[in-house]
C-alpha positions in Angstrom: 0.1 0.2 0.1 1.7 3.3 -1.3 0.4 6.1 0.9 2.8 8.9 -0.7 5.3 8.7 -3.4 7.6 11.0 -4.5 11.2 11.3 -6.7 12.7 8.8 -8.8 16.4 7.1 -9.3 17.6 10.3 -10.7 16.1 12.9 -7.9 18.0 13.6 -5.1 15.6 14.7 -2.3 16.8 17.5 0.1 16.3 17.1 4.3 13.2 19.2 3.6 11.9 17.3 0.9 12.4 13.9 3.0 10.5 15.6 6.0 7.5 16.9 3.6 7.3 13.0 2.4 7.3 11.7 5.9 4.8 13.8 7.3 2.4 13.5 4.0 2.7 10.1 4.4 1.9 9.7 8.2 -1.1 12.2 7.5 -2.2 9.9 4.6 -2.1 6.7 7.2 -4.6 8.4 9.5 -4.6 9.2 13.2 -2.4 6.8 15.3 -2.6 6.1 19.1 0.9 4.7 19.0 3.7 4.0 16.7 6.8 1.8 16.7 9.5 2.7 14.3 12.1 -0.2 13.0 15.0 1.7 11.1 17.6 -1.0 9.6 20.8 -1.0 11.1 24.1 0.6 10.3 24.6 -1.1 7.3 22.0 0.5 5.4 23.7 3.7 6.3 23.0 5.2 3.0 19.2 4.9 3.6 18.7 7.5 5.6 16.8 5.8 8.0 18.1 7.9 10.8 16.6 11.2 9.2 13.6 9.3 8.7 13.4 8.1 12.3 13.8 11.2 13.2 10.9 13.1 11.4 8.5 10.5 12.6 9.5 11.4 16.3 8.9 15.1 15.0 5.5 14.2 13.6 4.1 11.8 16.2 5.6 12.9 19.5 4.5 10.9 22.4 2.7 8.7 19.8 6.4 7.4 19.0 6.5 4.6 22.1 9.8 2.9 20.9 12.1 2.8 18.2 13.5 -1.1 17.4 16.9 -1.0 15.5 16.5 -4.0 13.2 20.3 -5.5 14.3 21.8 -8.1 12.5 19.3 -8.6 10.0 21.9 -7.7 7.1 25.5 -8.8 6.2 28.3 -6.2 5.9 29.9 -6.7 2.5 
């Protein structure tokens, strides 16, 4: 299920673009009582998951009850 879509393989998203995208996607998902964010581990650093997690926290506030890093799910090459 796609809640929001932007960009392309040739598009570089700025921090503001990424934040707007996260906020729009979360808004489109509807009201939540609580949320869990599961970002990938450091082997996926280029994914910008740290920024995405921060934007989720900024949008959700106290409704973001936990962040569970997905540790050890990828091999580092």
